[in-house]
N, C-alpha and C positions, 0 to 999 in steps of 0.2 A: 416713383412714388415715395414719399417721405413723410414722416409724422413728427410732431413736435413732443410727443408724448414717449417717454422712455419707460420700458418695462424691466424689471428686475426680479428675477425669481429667487428667494432665498430659502434654501434647503437646511434641513437640520432643527427647525425650530419647535418641532414636537419634542424634542429631548428623547428620541428612541435610543436605547441603550445598546450599542453594539458589542459591549464587554470587553474583556481584554484577552479574548482568545488569541493565539498565536497565528493559527492557521497557517503555519509554515513547516515544512518537513524537509528533509534530506533524503536523497537517494544515491545509494552507490552500486554501480553496475557497469558491465562490459559496455565501452563505446570507443570507437576510433577516434572521438574529439580530442583535441589537444587543448589542455587549459592549465593555467597556472593557479586558479581558485575555482571554487564551484561555481557551476553555470546557472543564473537565474533562470527559471522557467516559470511563467506565470498563466494563470487561469484564463487569459484572455488569448492565448495563442492557440492557434491552427495546427492540427497535426504535422502539416508541412514545414510551418516554423520550427517545430520541434525536433523534427527530423533533420533541418537544415542546421540546427545547432549540435546535435547529438549523433546524427547519421542514420541509417536503417538498422538499429541495434537494439538490444534487450532494454538498455537504458532508456532509450527514447519510448519504446513501447510502455514502459513501466510509468513514465510521465504521462504520456498520453491518455492511458486508464484512469489515472488519478484526477487528472484536470477534467476529464470527462464527467467524473462522478463527484465533482466538488472541490477539489482542492485548488487553493488560490496561488501559494507561493511555493515553489521546490528550487532547493538548492542541490543540483544534480552533479555528481563527483564520478567523471568517467575514470574507469580503470581498464588498462590493457586485458585482454583475453589471452592469457597464458596458455590456456587449455584450449588448442585450436578445435573449431567446429568441424565435424565430420561431413562429407559428401557421401549419399547413398549412390546406389546403382541406378543407372538410367534405365528405365523401361520404356520400349518403343511399341506403339500398337499402330498398325497401317502396314502398307505393301511397299512402300518407298524404299529404294535402295541406299538412301543416305544415311548417316549416322551423327549421332549428336554425342558429344562428350563435355566434360566441364573442367574447367581450370580455377585455380583461386582458393582463397578461404573464406567460408561465410561469414558475414558480420552478425546472423541472426539465425534462428530456427526458419526455414523456408519449406513450403509444399509447392514446388514449382513446376508449373506444365507449360511446355512449349507446344502450340498448335500451329501446324502449317495451314495458311491461309490461301496460299496461291503457290500452284504447282512450278517446278523449275529446279535449276542447278544455282549454284552461288551467282550472285548478283542478278538473279531472275526470280527465284521463288520469294515468297513472303512468309512472315510468320507473326504472331502474337505471343505474349508470354503472361503468366500469372504468378505471382509468388505465394498465394494464399490457396493454392488448390483447385482452382479455376473458378473462383467466386469473382474476381475482379481480373481484367486483362488489359494490357497496356495497348497502346496504339498500333497499328499494322506497321511493320517495317520490312524492308527488302534485305533477305539473307546477304550479307556483306561478300564482296568479291574475295577477300581474304579468309574468309569463313569465321572470323573470328567477332565475337559481340560482346562487349562488357555492359552487364546490367547495373545500371547505375544504382550506388548506393548499397549493393549486396555483397561486394567484395568477389563476385563469380564473373567468369567469362565462359560464354557458350562457344563451342567450336564445331561448327558445321562441316562435315566431309562428305562429299559428293560420291556416290556409288560409282561402280566400274561400268555398270551399263545400265541401260534402261533410265526412268525417271528417278531422279535422285531423292526429290523430296516431294511428295503428293498431298494436295489440298485434302484436309481431313486428318492427316498422320497427326499423332501427338507423341512427345517425349516428356516423361515425367520422372521427377526423384526429389528426394527429401534432404535438408541438411539439419544438422545440430547446430545450436548456438554456441559460439566459443564461452569459455567460463573463466571465471578470475579463481585465483588459488585463494586460500584462506589467509595467507600472508598478505596477498593484494588488498583484499576486504579490510583487513585489520588496519593496514598502512593508510588507506583512505578515510577509516574511522578517525584516526588521529588528526586528521585535517580539521576535523569538528572541535576538537580541543581548542585550537586557538582561533576558531572562526569567530568573528564578532557579532553574528546575527544569531538570533535565538530559534531554535527548532525543538520541537517536541518528540518527532517520531523520526527514526532512520531507517529506512527501507533498505536491506540487501538485496538486491535483485538477483535471482537466479537460485537454483535449488541448493540447499544447504543441509548440514546434519549436526549431529551432537557436539562434535569437535569445535565447530564455529561457535554453535550456540554457548557452549562453556566458556570460550574465549569472550564472546560477547557480553556474557554474564559478569565476568571480572570488569570489562570495559565500563559497564554500565555503573558498578561500585565505584570506580575510579572518577567517572564523570560526575557522580553526585558528591563524593567525599572530598575529591581533590578539586575538581574545577568547578564545583557547585553548579552544573548544569545538568539536572535531570533529564534522562533521555530514555525513551522507549525503542527496542530495536524489535521491527518487524521483518520477519525471515519468512522464506518458502521452504517447507519441507519437500521431499522429493515425491515424485508421482509414482503409483503402482506401475510395475514394470507390465509389459504387453503379457506375458505368459505367467506372471506371478499370481496365484489364487489370492483372493482378497483377504482370506482369513491369515494367510501368511504375511501379508501386508500389515494387517492390524497388530500381528505380533510384533513385527519388525518396528513400527511405530512406537509401540509400547516400550520396547527397548531403548530407542533414541529418546524417549521423553525421560528415563530413568535417571537421575542423579542432576538433572537440569532444574534448579529451584531458584527462580528470580522472577520478582514482580516486573522486571524490566524487559522480560523476552516474550514476543507474542510470535506464534509461527501458525502460517495459513497453510493448511494441507489440502485445500479444495482446488482441483482442476477442472477446467470447463471448456468447451467449445463455445467461443464468445466473439461477438461482432464487435470489432474495435471501431473507434470514431470515424476512422478514415476506410470503414465498409470492409476491411479485411477480416476475414473469419479465421480464427485462430485458436489451437489448443493453448491454454495459457494456466498459470497458476494466477489466482484471484487477489493476490496480495496487493496488486496496484489499484484493484477497486476498491478493496479495504481501505487503503490509504486515503482514497478520495472520500470515501464515507465519513471516515474520522474527520477529515478536513472540513466538512461540512455541518458536524454535529458539535453543539455546545460540549464542554468536557464531560458533564454529569450523564449525558444521554447515551445508552447504548446504541451501538449501530444495528442491533438485533432488533430494534424497536419496528413492530410489524407496519405501523400506521406512517411511519417516517421513511423507512429504507427499502422498499421493495425493488427488486431487480427485475426487470422486463424479460419475459421468455424470447423476445424479439432480439434482446442483446445476449443473455446467456442461455444458448440454445439447448445444452444439455450438461450435466455433471458427468465427469469422466474419472474413472471408466464405470462402465454400465454396471450397476448394482451397488456402487459405493455408498449410496444413500441409506442403503440398510446397515451401514456402519457408521452413520453420522453421530449416533447417540454416544455410542462408544468412544469415539475420537474426540468428541466434545467433552466428554466425563473426564478424560485425561489430560485435558488441557490444551488440545489443539482448536483453532479456530476453524470452523467449516462452514459452508452453505447448505441450506436444507429448504424442503417445501412444506408447507401445511396442507392437511387434506382441504380439498375444495378450492385450493388457490392455485392459479397457474405461475405467479411469481416466485422468485428465490429471495431467500433472506440468510443473513448471517445467522446462526445458532445461537452463539455467545462470542463475544471479542474476548477470548480468554488470554490470560497471560500465564506464564508456567511458575506460579507462586506455590510456595508449601502448603501443604494442608493445613487448614485452620487460619490462613493469612486473612486480614482484612481487605486486601487487595487482590482479588481474584479475576478481575477483569479490566480492560483498557480503560474504560471509563473512570473507575475508582483510583487508578493510578494517574490518569489525567489530572483530575481533582488533586490528587496529593502533589504532583509535580508543579501544578500553578500555585498552590499555596506555598510551596517551598520556594519557588521563584520571586513569588509577590513579596513574602515576608523578608527574603535575602535582600530584596531591592530596598525596602523601607528601612531594615536594619543598617544598610549600608550608609545611608543618609544620616545615621546617628554615631557612627565611629568616630571615636575621639571627641564626642560631645562632653561638655563639662557637666559634672554633678556638683550642685551647690551644697557644701557641707551642711549649711544651716537649713536646709530644706531637702533632704536626700530623697523623702518620700513624695514630694511634689515634683521633684526632676525625674524620678522614675516612672510617675504616673503620666507625664508629658511623653516620654519615650514610648511607653506602653500604649498610649493613644495612636501614635504614629504607626506603630507595628500593627494595629489594628485596623488600620486603612485597609490593609490586604483581605482581612477577614469579611470587612464592610463590602468591599467590591465583589467578593465572592457570594455574599449574601444577597447583594442587589441582583446579581447576574442569575441566581437562582441555580448556582451548581451545588450549593449546600444550603441546609436549613437554617445553621447557626454556627458561629464559631467564635473562638477567642483566643488572643494571644496574651498570656499572663507572664510577668517577671516574677521571680520568687525573691522575696525580701528576706527568707528566713537566714538568719547568720550571715547577712551580706556585709563585706567589708570593702566596699568600694576602692579604698585607697592602696590596697595592696594586691586584690586580685584583678582589679581594672577590666573584669568581664561580668556580663550579666547572664543568669539563666534563665531562659524562656521556655514556655511549654505552650504549644499552639494545638488546640484541640478542637474539632468540629463535629456536628451532626451532618451525616450525608443526607442526600435526596434520596427517597425511597425508589424501588423499583419493583414491578410486577413480572415475574418470570413465568408464572403459571396460575392456574386457578383449580380449586377444589370445589367443585359443583355438586351438589346433592339433589338428585331428581326423584320425585314421588308423585303418585296419583292422589288426588284430593277428592273425597267424597262430599259434595255440599249438602247431600241430605244428613248424613251424620253430624257433619259440623253443625247444621242448624238444630238438630236435636240437643247436642251438646250444650249449645248457647242457651236453650229454652230450659234445659234442666239447671 
């Protein structure tokens, strides 16, 4: 059946403004992927697609978390794990005589459980395995006749050894062990950052995947100044602070993090210190640093909006199961106060929220939070773009003021765009004409200023009982 009537739907006629937000970030992390250039990851990709490009690696996990939470475009830069991940001791529960050992080098942090599902020896018994502590299991497999089974994507090989007598592997027996993720060196991370200097795509956040400390943060502080001053590419570095040790008192951890923060003074460094038990998009439940989630939230927020906005950015308790270690929420206020980015809960609410998206600015800075730096960086990028259009433009000696006004109007397109997108209240780029000698200096002095959008970070509420009888008498008098 057909019709002579053609139907055409035209979209975009309402003129909805999508703004000039970049919504693109870079991630640098350990991966066994081989690439000569950053690997494009998009918001439409499924976890298996991302793992297919980046492997079962920390870099892939960070991309999965960011995409799930709103980031549309990621340029992933794989770095070799120079610090090899550790394989923990294999613990056996059950009465089977067989043993299990592990060979290889882990590609990521795993909590592996191997469960015997059918009794027998090699080439007879069967098993399933989990890499997330038993929350999700593989399909059932026969124990290989040679005793070795390589777990796809993990870098690990299970070695089954039959017992001398009796049943080797008994249904219900289990073997469990954990691994640490491989890590990149500071030098490896910084070498990857240099790739972005010559990269022809614009990104606003660079997430360094994996725990780091003051030494790397200080180096990135210098890199950020170079990216702004030399390459004219303003960039925020999102880093992951270390987790509190298993036997480390929380008070000692707080003191250590205060020491790490000391002497770091940059509006371009944001450090996430929150760790959590988190269910990823592929249903793995793992203990992670929440920086990947933070980068996703930033990706879906307009530049001026804080990702701590309670109405806009709740994290469900079905996703974030609990903050780690137990009791760390009691220190959230202090960690937030010294410039780290942490998650918290509010009384009466089950969801989790970012307390503040802090950057490690000096005291008194106008740029204390990621959102204010994002606005700054967008204005810088846009005015540079407009100014580039006017490089080597002629100035009419007979109408210097008119020529400068035309250039000034062109520069202010950037400010008008920001006003229209409601990331600033108002703004203006002004060319200084005082003492100008365009024939000898051939450069213009420009001052760009703006009024930011306001933000409510708290309430001062006064409560009092009112006596209507007394109030009525007062009115009569």
